[in-house]
BADO-144994 format. One record per residue: residue in three letters; x, y, z of N, C-alpha, C in turn. Coordinates in pm, whole numbers, plus 50000, padded with zeros to 5 digits. Layout:
<sites>
ALAXYZXYZXYZ ...
</sites>
This chain:
<sites>
MET500854988150000500005000050000500895012450000 THR500565021949916501335034249906500695045049991 VAL501485051150077501005061950162501325075250096 LYS500275082850071500445095650004500865106250105 GLY501555116350055501965127550139503465128950143 LYS503905140950179505325143550190505835138950326 PHE507035133650327507655128950452508885137550483 ALA509175138150612510345145750657510985138150773 PRO512295139350789512965132950903512405138351035 VAL512235129451130511705133451260512795140851339 GLY512495152951379513425160751458512885163051598 GLY513755162951696513345166051833512805154451912 ARG512955142151862512395130551932512965129352073 GLU514265130252088514895128852219514455139852315 TYR514285151952262513845163052346512405160952394 LEU511545156352302510155153952339510045142952443 LEU510805132452426510785121252521511295125652658 ALA512465132052661513055136252788512195146752857 GLY511695156352780510885167052839509575161952897 SER508885153152824507615147852873507815139352998 LEU508875131453002509145123253120509485131853242 LEU510295142153221510645150953332509415157853391 MET508515162253306507335169253354506405159953432 VAL506165147953378505205138953442505775132853570 LEU507105131553579507725125453697508335135753792 SER508075148553768508725159053847508375158253995 ASN507185153254028506805152554169507685143054249 LEU508375134054180509245124654250510555131054295 PHE510815143354255512085149954287512015158054417 GLY510895156854490510795163454619510915178554609 ILE511855184454685511985198954688512485204554556 PHE512995195654469513465200154338512415197754229 SER511175194754269510135191354171509845203054077 LEU509805215254132509515226754048510625228953946 ILE511885227253989513015228653897512955217953789 ALA512635205553830512535194553734511425197153632 PHE510285202053680509185204853587509565215953490 GLY510175226653542510575237653454511595233353351 LEU512575225253392513565220153298512915211253193 GLY511985202753238511275194253143510465202253043 LEU509845213053090509055221653001509925227952894 VAL511115232852934512025239052838512485228852733 VAL512875216852780513325206352688512195202352594 TYR510995201352648509825197552567509545208052459 LEU509645220652497509425231452400510475231152288 ILE511715227852323512755226552220512375215452123 GLY511885204252176511455193352090510315197251998 LEU509315204552052508205209151968508665218951862 TYR509635227451898510165236851799510865229451685 LEU511695219751720512375211951616511365204451529 TRP510305199451590509255192751513508565202551419 SER508355214851468507685224951384508545228751265 VAL509865228651282510775231951172510825220751069 ASP510855208251117511045196851026509745191150971 VAL508685191251054507475183851014506225192651009 ASP505825198351124504525205251132504585215251246 SER504175227551220504215237951323502975237751413 ARG501935230551375500685230951451500805225251593 PRO501545214351617501665209551755502235219951851 LEU503195227851807503755238251893502715248951923 LYS501975253151821500945263451841499835258251932 LEU499445245651912498405239751997498875238452141 PHE500155235252160500675234152295500625247652367 LEU500935258352297500875271752358499435275252395 LEU498485271752308497075274052340496635265452458 GLU497045252952456496735243752566497265248952699 THR498475254052699499075259452821498325271752869 ALA497925280452776497175292552813495855288752879 LEU495155279052824493885274652882494095268153019 PHE495185260653031495495254453159495775265053266 LEU496475275753228496745286553323495475293753364 VAL494525294953271493215300653306492535291953412 ALA492615278753393492025269453491492705270853626 VAL494025272153627494765273753752494365286753822 PHE494195297453744493775310253801492395309053866 LEU491475302153797490125300353852490175291753979 LEU491045281753980491185273454100491705281554219 SER492595291054191493145299154300492095308354362 TRP491085312054283490015320754334488825312954387 SER488745300154353487575292154387487245291854536 PRO488235290654627487875290354769487105302554816 LYS487345314054756486645326254796485155325154766 TRP484805317354662483395315754623482735303954693 VAL483505294254734482935281354776483075278654925 LEU484035284754991484385280755126483195280955221 LEU482295290655207481165291855299479885285755244 LYS479985278055136478815270655089478525259255187 PRO477265254855198476915244955300477345230655270 SER477905228055152478355214555120479565210855206 TRP479845197655214480935193055299481565180555238 ASP482755177155287483505165255243483745165755092 ILE483485154655022483785153654880482985163754798 TYR481775167154847480955176654773481575190554770 LYS482175194654881482815207854881484015207954787 LEU484735196754782485875195854690485405196854545 ILE484295190254514483735191254378483305205654349 ASN482685212254447482295226254430483505235054400 LEU484625232354469485825240354451486425238654311 LEU486345226454257486925223754126486025228254011 ALA484735229954038483765232553932484045245153849 PRO484425256653909484645268553826485715266753719 ALA486725258553747487815256453651487525245053553 TYR486405238253571486115226253492486095228853341 PRO485365238953290485375241153144486755244453089 ALA487565251853164488915255253116489795242853110 PHE489675233953210490435221353206490025212953087 VAL488725212053062488245204052948488695210052817 ALA488645223352805489105229952683490585227052658 SER491395227752765492815224652751493025210152708 ALA492225200952764492335186852728491905184352583 LEU490935191852535490515190652395491645194652300 VAL492335205352334493465209752252494575199152257 TYR494785193352374495775182452388495395170652299 ARG494095167352298493635156152214493885159052066 LEU493655171152023493935174951884495415173751853 ARG496245177951948497695177451928498195163051919 MET497695154452007498085140352002497595133851872 GLY496425138151825495905132951699496805136351581 LEU497365148251582498305152051476499545143351478 PHE500075140751598501235131851609500905117851558 ALA499715112851592499325099451549499195098551398 GLU498555108251338498375108151191499715109751120 SER500595117651177501865120451110502835108751120 THR502805101351233503815090951255503275076751244 GLY501955075151249501385061851250501445055151387 GLU501925062151489501995056851625500655059651694 LEU499785049351698498415051351744498305053151895 ASN499395050451968499355052952112499165067752145 PHE499495076452049499215090752070497715093052084 ASN496925085952002495465087052015494995082252153 LEU495605071152200495265066052333495585076452440 ALA496745082852429497125093152527496125104652525 GLY495755109252406494805120252394493445116752451 ASN492965104652423491655100452474491665098952626 LEU492735092952679492825091452824492855105052894 TYR493595114252836493715127552898492365134752895 LEU491645133352785490345139852774489345133852871 VAL489315120652881488425114152978488815118253120 GLY490125119153145490585123553277490115137553310 ALA490165146553212489695160253235488195160553261 LEU487455152253190486005151653212485675146353351 LEU486525137553405486315131853538487125139253645 PHE487705150453608488585157853699487925161253833 PRO486645165453837486065169153966485945157654065 VAL485975145154019485895133854112487265127354134 LEU488335134654099489725131454131490305119554057 ILE489495109254021490055098153945490605103153813 GLY490075114753769490565120653645492025124353651 VAL492525128453767493935132153781494825120153753 VAL494405108353798495165096053773495205093053623 LEU494055094153556494005091453413494855101353333 MET494865113853376495665123853307497165120953322 SER497575116153438498985112553459499355100453374 ILE498455090553365498705078853281498825082953136 ALA497985092453094498025097252956499385103352923 ARG499945110853017501265116952994502355106352980 LEU502235095553057503205084553045503065077452910 VAL501825075752866501605069652734502175078552624 GLU502025091652641502605101052544504115099452537 ALA504775098852654506225097152656506635084052589 TYR505895073252617506185060352554506035061352402 SER505085069052356504865070552212506045077552145 TYR506655087152212507845093652156508995083752142 TRP509065074352233510105064052225509955055552098 ASN508705053852054508415045351938508325053051807 LEU508735065551806508615073451683509455067451570 PRO508925067651448509715063051332510765073451294 LEU511555070151194512615079351151512075090951068 ALA510895088951008510305099450923508835100850957 ALA508305112950938506905115750967506265122750848 ARG504965120550832504235126450720503855140850752 LYS503975149450655503665163650674502235166650628 ASP501705177750677500395182850634499285172650654 VAL499225166450770498175156650798496935163750852 PRO495745157850835494525164150888494325160651035 PHE493465168251102493045164851237492175152351233 ASN492335143451330491525131351333490475131751442 PHE490135143851488489085145651589488205157051541 SER486935154251513486085163851443485765176151528 LYS485535187151460485155199651528483825198051600 ARG482925189951544481625187851608481785181251745 LYS482695171451754482955164951882483575174751981 VAL484505182851932485135192852020484085202152078 LEU483195207251993482165216552038481205209752135 ALA480815197452105479865190352191480445187952331 VAL481695183752338482315181052468482475194052548 PHE482885204852481483075217452553481755223052603 VAL480705222452521479385227252565478885218952683 ALA479135205852678478735197252791479435201452920 SER480725205152910481465209553029480905222753083 LEU480485231552993479895244253035478575241953109 LEU477795232253061476505229353124476685222153258 LEU477725213953268477965206353390478575214953501 SER479295225453464480015233453563479095239053672 PRO477945245553638477075250453746476435239253828 VAL476215227653765475675216253839476675211653944 LEU477935210053902478985205853995479225216254104 PHE479015228854069479255239654165478235239454279 ASN477055233554252475975234154351475615220754415 VAL476225209654371475915196854437476345197554584 PRO475615191054674474485181754654473115188354662 PHE473005201154631471735208554631471025207754766 PRO471685212254874471055211555007469855220955016 SER468905216955098467685224855113467655231055252 TYR467645244355256467545251755381466415261855371 ASP465875265455487464825275655489465375289755481 GLY466635291655519467215304855516468715304555534 LEU469345315755507470795317055526471125331655556 ALA472235333455624472725346855655474245346355659 ARG474885357055611476355357655609476835371055661 SER477995370555727478605383055774480035380155817 ASN480975387855766482375387655810482965373655819 GLY482845366155711483465352855708482705342155783 VAL481455344755817480605335055886479315333355806 ALA478885320855790477615317955721476795308855810 VAL475505312155824474575304155903473455299355812 TYR473225286355811472155280155734471215273155832 TRP469925274255810469005267655902467785262055827 SER467235251655887466025245455836465135241955955 THR463965248255959463035246256071461735239856027 SER461625236555900460375230755850460215216155887 ASP461305209355918461255195355958461695194056103 SER461505182256157461945179356294462975168156290 PRO464145170056354464535181956432464955193456342 ALA464935205556401465455217256329466975216156318 VAL467505221356208468935220156180469545233956162 VAL470685236156225471445248556206472885244556172 ASP473385249356061474775247256021475475260756020 VAL476585261456093477375273756100478735270956039 LEU479105278655937480415277355874481225289955899 ILE482475288055939483355299255973484635297955892 LYS484945308255816486235308855749487285312555853 VAL488225303555876489195305455984490125316955951 PRO490145327356035491045338856010492465335756055 GLU493375344456019494755343256065494815345256216 ASN495675337656284495825338156429494525334456501 PHE493805324956444492555320156503492825313356637 CYS491985316356737492215310456869490955304356930 GLY489915302756851488725296156904487445302056849 ALA486345294656872485035299156827483975293256918 GLY482825299356919481695294356997480385297556927 VAL479405288756942478105290656880477035290056989 TYR476165299956990475075300557087473755301457012 VAL472835292657047471495292856990470515297057098 ASP469845308357076468925314157176469615315757311 GLY470905319757306471655322557428472285310557494 ILE472065298657441472625286457500473755281357411 LYS474915278757473476055274157395475815259857347 VAL476065257557219475875244357160477095241257075 GLY477135229157023478195225556928479585226556986 GLN479865218457090481195218857150482275213957052 LYS481895205156960482835199856862482475205056723 TYR483505206456640483265210956503484135202856407 GLU483745203356279484525196956172485355207456103 SER486475203156044487385212555979487855206955845 MET487975215855748488535212355618489485223555575 THR490595219755513491575229555465491865227055319 PHE491935237655240492165236655095493365245255057 TRP494225239254976495385246454924495195248654775 GLY495195261354733495125264554593496455261954524 PRO496505263254391497745260654316498915268954364 PHE498695281954383499805290654423500185288454569 GLN499195285254654499515282354794500375269754804 SER500035259554723500825247254724502225249654669 LEU502285257654561503575260154497504525267854588 LEU503975277554661504805286154747504825281554893 ALA504245269754919504205264055055503555273655155 LEU502465280055112501725289055200500625281355273 SER500105287255378499015280955451497755280955366 GLY496935270655382495725269455302494555276955362 ASP493425276455294492185282455342491425271955422 GLU491145275155548490475265555637489065270355668 VAL488145260855675486775263855714486365253555819 ILE485625258055919485095248956020483575249456016 ARG482975238156056481505237356052480975231956185 TYR479965238956238479195234056350477845229256296 HIS477505216956327476205211356286475385208956412 VAL474245215856422473425215556542472015211056506 GLU471475201556581470095197056565469325200456692 LEU468125206356673467325211356786465895206056775 PHE465235205056889463855200256890462845211656892 LYS463315223956881462425235356866463035245056766 SER462225253356709462715262856609463505273956678 PRO464755275956640465565286456703465165300356654 GLU465405310256738465095324056701466325331856659 ASN467455328956721468675336056685469895327356710 VAL470965330356641472245323356656473325333856673 THR474145332256775475275341156797476565333256775 VAL477445338656694478715332256663479835341056718 MET480725334956795481865342056850483145336556788 VAL483985345456738485245341556674486385348856744 CYS487415341156781488555346756854489765347956761 VAL490415359456765491645361856691492675367656787 ARG493885362056784494955367156870495735378056798 ASN495905389156864496695400256810497885403056900 VAL498915408556841500115411956916499955425656980 LYS500335426357108500305439057179501665441457242 TYR502175453257226503485456757284503255465057411 VAL503855460457519503695467557647505065472357695 HIS505045483857763506295489757813506625484057950 THR507815478957964508285473758092509565481058133 LEU510085477458250511335483558297512505480158206 GLU512405468858137513485464458049513275468757904 GLY512205476257879511915480457742510505476257703 TYR510345472257578509045468057528509005452857520 ALA507865447257560507655432757553506435429857467 GLN506445418257408505365414257318504405404957392 GLU503115407957380502075399557439501025396157334 TRP500435384357352499325380357266498025383557338 VAL497135390557269495845394457327494725388157245 GLU493785381857315492645375657246491545385957225 ASN491105387157101489995395957067488835387657014 TRP487695388557080486525380957041485535389956966 THR485055384856852484045392056772482735384356781 ASN481675391356819480345385256831479475389356712 MET478815379656653477875382256543476575374956573 THR475485382256578474175376356608473305376556483 PHE472725365256452471865363656334470445360556381 GLN469495368956342468105366356370467545357056261 LEU467105345456302466685335456203465285338056151 SER464455344356228463095347256180463165358856082 GLY462655356555962462625366855859463875367755775 GLU464985361155813466235361555734466115351355622 LYS466525355255499466495346455383467745348555301 
</sites>
């Protein structure tokens, strides 16, 4: 069988292989993981540039677009806790809520990756590129339930393996093997799913009130009545208390902490939220939330100035009747 099309020697194979492996395995380098990833990215870009000179410039352009979309997703992830932290969801549902705003951008980036892998497959005949692209796309679609992260990592390993199997020559000017209709359908589906994921599990409350990093949700239509209090933990946090109709309740609370991309990268403290869940046999009228923050105070002594920690308590009272 005669294969039509112009062929060119494959350039940059070693760079593509080394760069892709360094990026996907960078987490294994511990404190040097960021350096390893950056080095892998540079080597990978050199490989794409050599490929663009010898065979096809589209993979390099698609990679730049893919990276831009991925950075948009990372930016949205860094802002997500500000929108989600005080939502009434908890455990896995809150994590899904946090990932939801970046979901369409992740899927868009994965679609561009799938197109890029398709070009490599058509040009070289190495069909494992298609497998890598499909795995990565499925992983992005399942990203909010975390199993997607595993599939995306496997896809990167399959991509690296495919570079190892590259032939000596590749066909130029190949078509995309993933239709525009499929691309549009998958992206529209991600846009429609994003608000659904942002609001699961669709909790039902009779009312809510928010003030200064505190959110109170209550439901009095059923028995027992339920009050959920969520507090965004401030810096130098030293305690909290919840009072319902003047009686202290909820001696124990649950806690969750989330690290955004930049917080993880720079080893900064994450965003923490605590929740008090209270069940009552009568409808409450008001809820008072007390939050303690320690501040530094300098006092003058005979030896000069000394530093002391002073506890400052902030009281917030929410009237549940009429609040919506």
